[in-house]
C-alpha positions as CSV (number, residue, x, y, z in Angstrom):
1,M,0.0,0.0,0.0
2,T,5.0,1.1,-0.2
3,L,6.8,0.9,0.3
4,S,3.4,1.8,-1.4
5,T,3.5,1.4,-2.5
6,R,4.0,2.7,-2.9
7,S,6.4,1.4,-3.9
8,L,3.2,-0.1,-3.8
9,N,0.9,1.2,-5.8
10,R,2.8,0.1,-3.7
11,R,2.2,-0.4,-2.0
12,R,1.5,-1.0,-0.9
13,C,-2.0,-1.6,1.5
14,S,-1.7,-2.0,5.1
15,L,-3.7,-2.6,8.1
16,L,-3.5,-6.3,7.6
17,A,-6.8,-7.2,9.2
18,L,-8.6,-4.7,7.1
19,V,-6.8,-5.3,3.9
20,L,-7.0,-9.0,4.2
21,L,-10.8,-8.7,4.7
22,A,-12.4,-5.8,3.0
23,G,-10.1,-3.6,1.0
24,C,-10.1,0.0,1.9
25,A,-13.5,1.6,1.5
26,T,-13.7,5.0,3.2
27,T,-15.7,4.8,6.5
28,P,-18.3,7.5,7.1
29,G,-17.7,9.9,9.8
30,G,-19.7,12.7,11.5
31,K,-17.5,15.7,12.2
32,H,-17.6,18.7,10.0
33,E,-15.9,22.1,9.8
34,A,-17.9,25.2,10.4
35,G,-19.8,26.2,7.3
36,A,-21.5,23.9,4.8
37,P,-19.4,23.1,1.8
38,P,-21.1,22.5,-1.6
39,P,-22.3,19.0,-2.2
40,G,-19.6,16.7,-3.4
41,A,-16.7,19.1,-2.6
42,T,-13.4,17.3,-2.1
43,Y,-11.4,20.4,-1.0
44,V,-12.9,22.9,1.5
45,E,-11.1,26.1,2.5
46,A,-10.2,26.2,6.2
47,G,-8.2,28.6,8.2
48,W,-5.2,27.8,10.3
49,S,-7.4,27.9,13.4
50,A,-9.2,24.8,12.1
51,L,-6.1,22.7,12.7
52,P,-5.8,20.8,16.0
53,P,-2.6,21.7,17.9
54,V,0.5,19.5,17.6
55,S,3.5,19.0,19.8
56,D,6.7,20.7,18.9
57,A,8.4,17.3,18.4
58,D,5.7,16.1,16.0
59,L,5.8,19.4,14.1
60,Q,9.6,19.2,13.7
61,A,9.5,15.5,12.7
62,G,6.7,15.9,10.2
63,F,8.2,18.9,8.6
64,A,11.6,17.2,8.3
65,A,9.9,14.2,6.7
66,W,8.1,16.4,4.1
67,R,11.2,18.5,3.4
68,A,13.2,15.3,2.8
69,G,10.8,14.5,-0.1
70,C,11.4,17.9,-1.7
71,E,14.3,16.4,-3.7
72,R,11.7,14.8,-5.9
73,L,9.6,17.9,-6.4
74,K,12.2,20.4,-7.8
75,N,10.4,20.6,-11.2
76,D,6.8,20.4,-9.9
77,A,4.7,23.5,-10.7
78,A,3.0,23.6,-7.3
79,W,5.9,22.5,-5.1
80,A,9.1,23.8,-6.6
81,A,9.0,27.2,-4.9
82,P,7.9,26.0,-1.4
83,C,10.5,23.3,-1.5
84,A,13.2,25.7,-2.5
85,A,12.2,28.1,0.3
86,A,12.1,25.2,2.8
87,T,15.8,24.6,2.5
88,T,16.4,27.9,4.3
89,V,14.1,27.3,7.2
90,G,15.6,26.7,10.6
91,T,14.7,23.8,12.9
92,T,12.9,25.6,15.7
93,P,9.2,25.1,16.1
94,A,8.7,28.9,15.8
95,Q,10.6,29.0,12.5
96,I,8.7,26.1,11.1
97,R,5.3,27.5,12.1
98,H,6.1,30.9,10.6
99,F,7.2,29.3,7.3
100,L,4.1,27.1,7.1
101,Q,1.6,29.8,7.8
102,N,3.2,32.2,5.3
103,T,3.6,29.6,2.5
104,F,0.5,27.4,2.7
105,D,-3.3,27.6,2.8
106,V,-5.2,25.1,4.8
107,V,-7.7,22.9,2.8
108,A,-9.9,20.3,4.5
109,L,-10.5,17.0,2.7
110,R,-14.0,15.7,2.4
111,S,-15.4,12.5,1.1
112,A,-18.8,11.7,-0.4
113,G,-21.7,13.3,1.5
114,N,-19.4,16.0,2.8
115,R,-18.0,13.6,5.4
116,A,-15.0,15.0,7.3
117,E,-13.8,11.7,8.7
118,G,-12.4,8.7,6.9
119,L,-10.3,5.6,7.5
120,I,-6.7,5.7,8.7
121,T,-4.8,2.5,8.6
122,G,-1.2,1.5,8.9
123,Y,1.5,-0.5,7.1
124,Y,5.1,-1.5,7.8
125,E,8.2,-3.2,6.4
126,P,8.1,-6.9,7.3
127,I,11.1,-9.2,7.6
128,Y,10.8,-12.8,6.3
129,P,13.3,-15.7,6.2
130,G,14.6,-16.6,2.8
131,S,17.5,-17.2,0.4
132,L,19.0,-15.8,-2.7
133,T,19.1,-19.3,-4.2
134,R,16.5,-22.0,-4.2
135,T,16.8,-24.5,-1.4
136,A,14.6,-27.4,-0.1
137,R,13.3,-24.9,2.5
138,A,13.1,-21.7,0.5
139,A,11.2,-22.5,-2.7
140,V,8.7,-19.7,-3.1
141,P,10.0,-17.3,-5.8
142,V,10.0,-13.5,-5.5
143,Y,9.8,-12.2,-9.1
144,G,11.3,-9.1,-10.6
145,V,9.5,-7.3,-13.5
146,P,8.6,-9.7,-16.3
147,D,10.2,-9.1,-19.7
148,D,6.8,-9.3,-21.4
149,L,4.9,-7.0,-19.1
150,V,3.7,-3.9,-21.0
151,V,2.6,-0.8,-19.0
152,V,0.6,2.1,-20.6
153,Q,0.3,5.4,-18.7
154,L,-3.2,6.3,-19.8
155,D,-3.1,10.0,-18.6
156,S,-0.4,10.6,-21.2
157,V,-3.2,10.4,-23.8
158,Y,-6.3,11.0,-21.6
159,P,-5.5,13.6,-18.9
160,E,-8.8,12.8,-17.1
161,L,-7.4,9.4,-16.3
162,K,-4.8,10.8,-14.0
163,G,-2.7,8.1,-12.3
164,K,-4.3,5.3,-14.3
165,R,-2.2,2.6,-16.0
166,L,-3.0,-0.3,-18.2
167,R,-0.9,-3.4,-17.9
168,G,-0.9,-6.5,-20.1
169,R,1.0,-8.6,-22.6
170,L,1.3,-8.1,-26.4
171,D,-0.3,-10.9,-28.5
172,G,0.8,-9.9,-31.9
173,R,-0.4,-6.2,-32.0
174,V,-3.1,-6.7,-29.4
175,L,-2.6,-5.9,-25.7
176,K,-4.2,-8.6,-23.6
177,P,-4.5,-8.9,-19.8
178,Y,-1.4,-10.2,-18.1
179,D,-1.5,-13.5,-16.2
180,D,-3.3,-13.4,-12.9
181,A,-1.7,-14.6,-9.6
182,G,-3.0,-18.1,-9.9
183,S,-1.5,-18.5,-13.4
184,I,1.8,-17.1,-12.2
185,A,1.9,-19.4,-9.2
186,R,1.3,-22.4,-11.5
187,N,3.4,-21.5,-14.5
188,G,5.9,-19.0,-13.3
189,A,6.7,-15.7,-15.0
190,R,9.1,-14.6,-17.7
191,A,10.9,-12.7,-15.0
192,P,14.1,-12.9,-12.9
193,V,13.8,-14.5,-9.6
194,L,15.2,-12.1,-7.0
195,A,15.0,-14.3,-4.0
196,W,13.2,-17.3,-2.5
197,L,10.9,-17.3,0.5
198,T,10.0,-20.2,2.8
199,D,6.2,-19.7,3.0
200,P,3.7,-18.7,0.3
201,M,1.9,-16.7,2.9
202,D,5.0,-14.5,3.4
203,L,4.9,-13.7,-0.3
204,Q,1.3,-12.7,-0.2
205,L,1.8,-10.4,2.8
206,L,5.0,-9.0,1.2
207,Q,2.9,-8.1,-1.8
208,I,0.2,-6.5,0.4
209,Q,2.8,-4.4,2.2
210,G,4.6,-3.5,-1.1
211,S,8.1,-3.8,0.4
212,G,10.0,-5.8,2.9
213,R,13.3,-7.4,3.9
214,I,14.4,-11.0,3.5
215,R,16.7,-12.3,6.2
216,L,19.3,-14.7,4.9
217,D,20.8,-17.6,6.8
218,D,24.0,-15.6,7.5
219,G,22.0,-12.9,9.2
220,T,22.3,-10.3,6.4
221,Q,19.2,-8.8,4.8
222,V,18.1,-7.7,1.4
223,R,15.3,-5.4,0.6
224,M,12.5,-5.9,-1.8
225,A,10.7,-2.9,-3.1
226,Y,7.6,-2.6,-5.3
227,A,8.4,-2.4,-9.0
228,E,5.2,-3.2,-10.9
229,Q,1.9,-5.1,-10.7
230,N,0.1,-7.4,-13.1
231,G,-2.9,-5.2,-13.7
232,H,-5.5,-7.3,-12.0
233,P,-7.5,-5.8,-9.1
234,Y,-6.7,-6.6,-5.5
235,K,-9.2,-8.9,-3.8
236,P,-8.7,-9.5,0.0
237,I,-8.1,-13.1,0.9
238,G,-9.8,-12.6,4.2
239,R,-13.0,-11.8,2.3
240,W,-12.6,-15.2,0.5
241,L,-12.3,-17.0,3.9
242,V,-15.4,-15.3,5.2
243,A,-17.3,-16.3,2.0
244,Q,-16.1,-19.9,2.5
245,G,-17.4,-19.9,6.0
246,E,-13.9,-20.5,7.4
247,L,-13.8,-17.3,9.4
248,T,-16.3,-14.7,10.5
249,Q,-15.7,-11.0,9.6
250,D,-14.7,-10.2,13.2
251,E,-12.2,-13.0,13.3
252,V,-10.2,-11.9,10.3
253,S,-6.6,-10.9,11.1
254,M,-3.2,-11.7,9.9
255,E,-2.7,-14.2,12.8
256,A,-6.1,-15.9,12.1
257,I,-5.3,-16.3,8.4
258,R,-1.9,-17.7,9.1
259,A,-3.3,-20.1,11.6
260,W,-6.0,-21.2,9.1
261,A,-3.2,-21.7,6.4
262,K,-1.2,-23.9,8.8
263,R,-4.3,-26.0,9.5
264,H,-5.3,-26.3,5.8
265,P,-2.0,-26.3,3.8
266,A,-3.6,-28.1,0.8
267,R,-6.1,-25.2,0.5
268,V,-3.6,-22.4,0.7
269,P,-3.1,-22.2,-3.2
270,E,-6.9,-22.0,-3.6
271,M,-7.1,-19.1,-1.1
272,L,-4.2,-17.2,-2.7
273,R,-5.8,-17.6,-6.2
274,S,-8.8,-15.7,-4.9
275,N,-6.6,-12.6,-5.1
276,P,-5.7,-12.2,-8.8
277,S,-3.3,-9.3,-8.1
278,Y,0.4,-10.0,-8.3
279,V,3.2,-7.6,-7.4
280,F,6.7,-7.7,-8.9
281,F,9.7,-6.4,-7.0
282,V,13.2,-4.9,-7.4
283,R,16.0,-5.9,-5.1
284,N,17.8,-3.3,-3.1
285,P,20.8,-3.6,-0.7
286,D,20.1,-3.3,3.1
287,S,20.1,0.2,4.5
288,P,19.2,1.9,7.8
289,E,16.9,4.2,5.9
290,G,13.2,3.4,5.5
291,P,12.0,1.7,2.3
292,R,11.4,4.0,-0.7
293,G,7.7,4.8,-1.4
294,S,6.1,5.9,-4.6
295,L,7.8,9.3,-4.4
296,N,11.1,7.4,-4.5
297,V,12.3,8.9,-1.2
298,P,12.9,6.9,2.1
299,L,9.8,6.7,4.2
300,T,9.9,8.1,7.7
301,A,8.3,5.9,10.4
302,G,5.3,7.6,11.9
303,Y,5.4,10.6,9.5
304,S,5.0,9.2,5.9
305,V,1.7,8.1,4.6
306,A,0.3,6.4,1.5
307,V,-2.6,8.2,-0.1
308,D,-4.9,8.1,-3.1
309,R,-2.8,10.2,-5.6
310,S,-5.9,11.1,-7.6
311,V,-6.9,13.2,-4.6
312,V,-3.6,14.1,-2.9
313,P,-0.6,14.7,-5.1
314,L,2.5,12.9,-4.0
315,G,4.8,15.2,-2.0
316,S,2.0,17.0,-0.3
317,L,2.1,18.1,3.3
318,L,-0.9,16.9,5.3
319,W,-2.2,17.5,8.8
320,L,-3.5,14.3,10.3
321,D,-5.9,14.0,13.2
322,T,-6.6,10.5,14.4
323,T,-5.8,8.0,17.2
324,R,-3.4,5.2,17.8
325,P,-4.7,1.7,18.1
326,D,-4.8,2.1,21.9
327,G,-7.0,5.2,21.6
328,A,-4.3,7.8,22.3
329,A,-4.4,10.9,20.2
330,L,-2.2,11.0,17.1
331,V,-2.1,14.5,15.6
332,R,0.8,15.6,13.4
333,P,1.9,16.8,10.0
334,V,2.7,13.9,7.7
335,A,4.2,13.7,4.2
336,A,2.3,12.0,1.3
337,Q,5.1,9.9,-0.1
338,D,3.5,6.6,-1.0
339,T,0.5,5.0,-2.6
340,G,-1.2,1.6,-2.3
341,G,-3.5,-0.4,-4.5
342,A,-6.2,-0.4,-1.8
343,I,-5.7,3.1,-0.6
344,T,-8.6,4.9,-2.3
345,G,-10.8,7.8,-1.3
346,E,-10.6,11.4,-0.3
347,V,-10.2,11.1,3.5
348,R,-7.9,8.1,3.4
349,A,-4.4,7.5,4.6
350,D,-2.1,4.6,5.4
351,L,0.5,5.5,8.0
352,Y,3.9,3.9,7.7
353,W,5.0,2.6,11.1
354,G,8.6,1.3,10.4
355,T,10.3,-2.1,10.1
356,G,9.9,-5.3,12.0
357,D,7.5,-7.0,14.4
358,A,6.8,-4.0,16.7
359,A,5.9,-1.8,13.7
360,G,3.8,-4.7,12.3
361,D,1.8,-5.0,15.5
362,L,0.9,-1.3,15.4
363,A,0.1,-1.5,11.7
364,G,-2.0,-4.6,12.1
365,H,-4.2,-3.0,14.7
366,M,-4.5,0.4,13.1
367,K,-8.1,0.9,11.9
368,Q,-9.0,4.3,13.1
369,Q,-11.3,7.2,12.2
370,G,-9.5,10.4,11.3
371,R,-9.6,13.8,9.6
372,I,-7.0,15.2,7.1
373,W,-6.2,18.7,6.0
374,M,-3.9,19.5,3.1
375,L,-1.4,22.3,3.3
376,W,-1.5,23.7,-0.2
377,P,0.9,26.3,-1.7
378,K,-0.6,29.8,-1.7
379,G,-1.7,31.0,-5.1
380,K,-1.5,27.6,-6.8
381,P,-4.7,26.0,-8.3
382,L,-6.0,23.0,-6.4
383,P,-5.7,19.6,-8.0
384,K,-8.6,18.3,-9.9
385,P,-9.8,15.0,-8.3
């Protein structure tokens, strides 16, 4: 939902319980700003007083995460000037607040029905055991981009299809759909094998997260980052288990699905075929930095989010008001630096929590309501959703 994520268009979806069950439909909420926006409005003007207060530490960290992404926005019509100016801003909270208030307008995001609240989930970078060569234990391939995969950027011809891509394979002069996940699992792909995992469930979850690390027997790690996707829609495997009567909707979680897979190993291929989407990766060396999202900058744990880029342009600075899984307030500026195949909707964000099991626990329980404001450069036209 990455690493996006992207990264997974990338990436990259997270909240495993949610993604494994129901995709990412925006959840209705009830809070509204003062004043009634026109029906169907996505962006609603709001003053700085509309923003909930944040701590100095969160302000500094969120601003630093956004400014780190500016290296990819130097030629962007909306962001080039703010990013250039940001390089001269000091690190004190007062300096950051002065810069933000003099550079940006505040725009509240609204979903259908003028709803101010939406769904905030989380994702992370998992670590799975594996090998760079096939072994008796590690026999699940992680594929790079196939030689015969064709990707067409539709908005290069049809601007109204912003962010939309068509993927397939040429059959003569006709572009036909690429193989679905079940076909790839049975027949392989015309693609390099980057590594081998020990469990097909690890591969499925790696594809959902959009990025991850593979821990080799000698203790070293290699990183897998989202490179491409087969063009088929993502369908949650948790939803298939519910339809089969194997789990109830309330029971669906990463742990429950893994437990089911261990009890029914012969049915795991059938379950995985229910999701036709398939993600291809690129291999990167290990690094202390976060994985790179769709903006191609390292993600910052707790301050980078995946968004629907048809609503929020990559690189945007957002103000997030939500809660942690334990109910504690989580209010901070965050940087829109990733995307995810299941991250769709106006008031929708997937918060990157970091690497490893602790981050995975937070991500796996993150299913919160929240509000989002976009800090948009003064004098620049708003994007057209």
